[in-house]
C-alpha positions as CSV (number, residue, x, y, z in Angstrom):
1,X,-23.2,20.6,0.9
2,X,-20.0,18.6,1.0
3,X,-20.3,14.8,0.8
4,X,-17.7,13.3,3.2
5,X,-16.5,9.8,2.2
6,X,-16.8,7.1,4.8
7,X,-13.7,5.6,6.3
8,X,-14.3,2.4,4.2
9,X,-14.6,4.4,1.1
10,X,-11.4,6.2,1.8
11,X,-9.6,3.0,2.4
12,X,-10.9,1.3,-0.6
13,X,-10.0,4.3,-2.8
14,X,-6.3,4.3,-1.1
15,X,-5.9,0.6,-1.7
16,X,-6.9,1.0,-5.4
17,X,-4.7,4.0,-5.9
18,X,-1.6,2.1,-4.4
19,X,-2.2,-1.1,-6.4
20,X,-1.9,0.9,-9.7
21,X,1.7,1.9,-9.4
22,X,2.6,-1.4,-7.6
23,X,1.2,-3.3,-10.6
24,X,3.3,-1.0,-13.0
25,X,6.4,-1.5,-10.9
26,X,5.9,-5.3,-10.7
27,X,5.5,-5.4,-14.4
28,X,8.6,-3.4,-15.2
29,X,10.6,-5.5,-12.8
30,X,9.4,-8.5,-14.5
31,X,10.8,-7.2,-17.8
32,X,14.0,-6.1,-16.3
33,X,16.7,-4.9,-18.7
34,X,18.9,-7.9,-18.6
35,X,22.6,-7.3,-18.8
36,X,22.2,-3.5,-18.1
37,X,24.4,-3.1,-15.0
38,X,24.1,0.7,-15.2
39,X,20.4,0.3,-14.2
40,X,21.0,-1.7,-11.1
41,X,20.5,1.3,-8.7
42,X,17.3,2.1,-10.4
43,X,16.1,-1.5,-10.3
44,X,16.8,-1.6,-6.5
45,X,14.9,1.7,-6.0
46,X,11.9,0.2,-7.9
47,X,12.1,-3.0,-5.7
48,X,12.1,-0.8,-2.6
49,X,9.2,1.3,-3.8
50,X,7.2,-1.8,-4.7
51,X,8.0,-3.2,-1.3
52,X,6.8,0.0,0.4
53,X,3.6,0.1,-1.7
54,X,2.9,-3.6,-1.0
55,X,3.3,-3.1,2.8
56,X,0.9,0.0,2.6
57,X,-1.7,-2.0,0.7
58,X,-1.6,-4.8,3.3
59,X,-1.9,-2.4,6.1
60,X,-4.8,-0.5,4.6
61,X,-6.5,-3.9,3.9
62,X,-6.0,-5.0,7.5
63,X,-7.6,-1.6,8.6
64,X,-10.4,-2.1,6.3
65,X,-11.5,-5.6,7.6
66,X,-13.0,-4.2,11.0
67,X,-14.9,-1.6,9.2
68,X,-16.8,-4.2,7.1
69,X,-19.2,-4.9,10.1
70,X,-18.7,-1.9,12.1
71,X,-21.6,0.2,10.8
72,X,-19.4,2.9,9.4
73,X,-19.2,5.0,12.6
74,X,-16.7,7.8,12.3
75,X,-13.6,6.0,13.9
76,X,-15.0,2.5,14.1
77,X,-12.2,-0.1,13.6
78,X,-9.5,2.5,12.8
79,X,-6.3,1.8,14.6
80,X,-5.1,4.5,17.0
81,X,-1.7,6.1,16.2
82,X,-0.2,4.1,19.1
83,X,-1.5,0.8,17.7
84,X,0.2,1.1,14.3
85,X,3.0,-1.4,13.6
86,X,6.5,0.3,13.3
87,X,8.4,0.3,10.2
88,X,11.3,-2.2,10.4
89,X,13.2,-0.7,7.5
90,X,13.2,-4.1,5.7
91,X,11.9,-4.4,2.2
92,X,8.8,-6.5,1.6
93,X,9.2,-9.0,-1.2
94,X,5.8,-10.0,-2.7
């Protein structure tokens, strides 16, 4: 017998898994290698990755809220694919 996680459990797990690399990137960016201009492309890539992770966490948290009182039905509170916000291409600065 396979135990299928509920939508809330999947969202909680996803949020936790995304927070781990986001925290690591945030810490690394806080300890930037000052004066190392050769790393500027890598720092920009880390900032972009952190922004993308932060946006994903916020979206998953927003999707999680309706499930808190929805009785955990199979699709309760989950946005349809047409309701999802579109990516603007901008970097989210936490």
